[in-house]
N, C-alpha and C positions, 0 to 999 in steps of 0.2 A: 527947125522942127517944123515937119510935114503932118497932116490931115490928111485921110482921104478914106472916103466912105462909100461901102460897097453894096450893094443890094447881092442878097443871096436868093438862090430858087427856090420856089415856093412850097412849104412842108407839107403841102396837102390837107389844112387844116384853114379854114376862114379866110376872109379876104386879105389880111394884113402880110405882107414880105418883108423878111427879116432884113435886118441890116446891120453891118459890121462897121464900124468906125476905129481907124487904125491913126495913137497919136505915134508918130515916127521922129526919133532923134538922127541924123545926119550923122557920119561918122567928120571928125577932124582929118585933115589929108594924112598927119603922122599915125591916123590908128584906121588907115583905111579897110581895112580887112577886121575892124573889130567887127564881134559876135554877142550880140546881149541876148538875157533873159527875156521870156516876153510871157507877161499876162492878158487874158482875155476874161474881161468882166460882166459878170451876168448880173444884174442889179434887181433888185425885188421889188415887189408890187403886188404879193395876193396870188399871181397868174391871173391878174387884169389889167395888169399895165408893166411898164418897165419905169421905173421909177428915177428922174434925173438926178438926187442926190445922192444916189449909189452907183453912179454912173462915171461921167469925166471926173468929177472929184476924187475920187479913186485912183481912175486913169492915171490922174496927171501927177497925183501923189507917187506912183510907182515909177510914171517917165522922170520925175524929179532926182527917181533914186537909181538910173543907168536902165531901166527895163524899156524897153518896146513894149506897150499899152495899147488893149484891144477893148471894145465897148459893145458887146452885145446885145442888139436889139432884137428878140425876141421872140415869136409868137404866142400870143395870150388867149383866155378864153373870149369867144365870141359867141352872145349868148341865143343868136339865131343857127349857131351848128347845134345839131343835131348827137355828134359824134362826143366822144371824150377829147383831150385835147393831148395829154402825155401820147405817145411817144413825140409830137411834134417841134416843139423845144429842144429838147435834145437833138432830134433830126441836125435844125438851125446848127446845134453845136459844135455836131462831127464835121458841119458842113464848113463851119467858122476854123474849127482848127484846122483842118487839110489844108484850108487856104490859107492861112496864115503858113503854116509847112511851105506850101507851094511856093510863096514869097520868101522864105527864109534869106535868099540871096540879096534880092534889093532892098528888105525891108530890113537885114542886120540881125533876122535872128536868127538864136544857138538854139537848134532844134530840140537838142538835148535838156533843154531849160524850159518847154512850152509847158506855162500852168494854167490854172482857171483861177478866179474868186467866185463865191457867189454869195450874194447878200439874202439872210430870208427866202423867200421861194425860189434865189438865184441861187441860194443853198442848197435845196432839195436839187434841184436841176444839175447843179454840180455834180452832188453826191449819187445820183441816181446815173449820170453820164458815165463816170469814173468804171460802173459797172458793165453799161450799157457797152462803150466803145470796146468790150471785149467780145460779144454775141454777134454772130454771125446773120442773124436774122435783122437784126435792128443796120448792121451795117450794110447789109442789101438796100433799105428801105432807104437810107442814108445816102447810097452811090457812091460809099467813102471804105479805102481798103485800111485793114487793123492799122499799118503802121501809119496812115494819114492820121486818123484819129486818137490814137497814143498820148495822152498830157503825163508830165514827167509828177506832178503835184496839183494839190487844190490846197484853197486856202478860206473857211466856210465861215461868215461872219453872221453871228445870231441864226441859223438855218434852222426851215423846216427839215425836220429829218422821218417824222411818221405824221402822216394824216391823220393820225386817231389819237395824238399824245399832246393835244389841245387847240390846234388848229389844222382846219378851218371849225368854227362854232356850226357852220351849221353842214348838216351830212349831204345837202341838195349842192352845195358847191364841192368837198370833196370828189362828190360824185362826178362832177362840169370834169374834173382833173383826169381821174383816173378812176375805174371800176373796185367795186369792192373786193373782189380777187385778184389784183393786179397786184405784184409783187413792186411795184415803183412805189405804192402805197405807204412801204414801212423800209428807207434805204439802209438803215441797220442791218436789214437782212442780204441783202446786197453784197456788205462788204467781206471780201475773199483778202487770202495774203497777195494778190496781184495789185489789191488797192494801193493808188500811189502815197507817198506820205502828205499828212495831212495835218493843217495847223487850222485850230479853230474855238471861235470863242462868244461868248454870250455872256448878260448880265442875268445874276439872279433873282432879278427884280421883273426882267423881261416880262410885261402883261397879255400882250399879244403871241408871242411863239412861247411859249414855258419852255426854261433851261432846262426841263426833262429831255428833250431834243439834242442837246448837247449831251449828256451824260449817255442817254443810249449807245449813241454814237460814236463815243471815245471809248466807251467799254465793247464794244463789235472791235474797233481796232485792236483793244490792246487782246481782244482774245485771239484775234487772227495774226498777232506782231508785226502791226503795221505799225513804222516810224509816224510816231503824230506828238501833238502839243495842244493841252488845252489851258482854257484860260474863261476864267471864271470869274466876273467882275461883280463886285456885294451888291451893287446899284447900279441904275441907268434904264432907261425905259428900250421900248424895242426901238427899232431904225434909224439907230443913232448915227450911221454912214462910216462918218473918218471923229464925230463927238468934238470936231471944233465949229468954229464960227463959219467955216468955210461949207459946210454941209445943214449948219442951225436953221430949224425953220420954225421953232416956237420955244416958249422960253424952258429951260432946264435941260436940250439939245449937248449945249458944250459943257462935256463933262472928261476935264482935265486925262483923272485918271484911268478912264476907258479908252482915252487917245492914246492910250500907250500902244493899243493893240499893234498899231501900224508897225510899230518900234521892234516889239518884240515878233510877230510875221518877219519882217525883211532880216531878222538878226537869225529867225529859226532858217530862214530859206537860204542864206548863205552858208549856214553850218550845214546842209544837205548839200551843199553844191551847188544854186541855182545865183553866183556872185554875178553882183553886176561889177 
């Protein structure tokens, strides 16, 4: 296995420079031409930081199943910055997707099966990105062509979908993310027939990002005829990541029933053609 860390161009907001960390499997001699599906993981962290519990552990879980995996440490809110954060993280993601595609040969990536995964606020990042990746103005800002920016699927883990559906609690924090009139506040309103196939999961007892967010997005996907699978587990707090001991940081974070989300997602990905 190889690990490479690449700095991305500055997104034009705050001092942070985003990075993409690649976790790469080399092909054995008998499979020299093998191409693998790939996932770019966007951790959560309330758009204030990128959670390490939702970064490398998830990437390595996909790596173990035959995927090439990447973690995006994207631009987050800087309290000294007067402008809104968005769409700086989406710009980071566009550039990350283009970078993976540009290195597909060297990194043994199947370009047709390049997807994204987001947790919590990272889920909002992914859900809004899948609309922006077709927007000419956004693509021009990112300096990325439409064919370079496209992703084939997305996996959303307890995602923030609507900034007025229970998170954030403070209107001032939502305003730092994006303005009241921004369409990016309501990711469900950005769903269209071209939205890529989507797997999403949530817990019914999430006390931070209410499960209503998942229902809003699933309903929009259904209305547009988008291939999707939605799982709501009856119990579990917010931010469970893999829901195993590998990602636990407090009592109650190991929930075997919820931990099944990974197997369910991989099975769904296999069914839609993202076979490792």
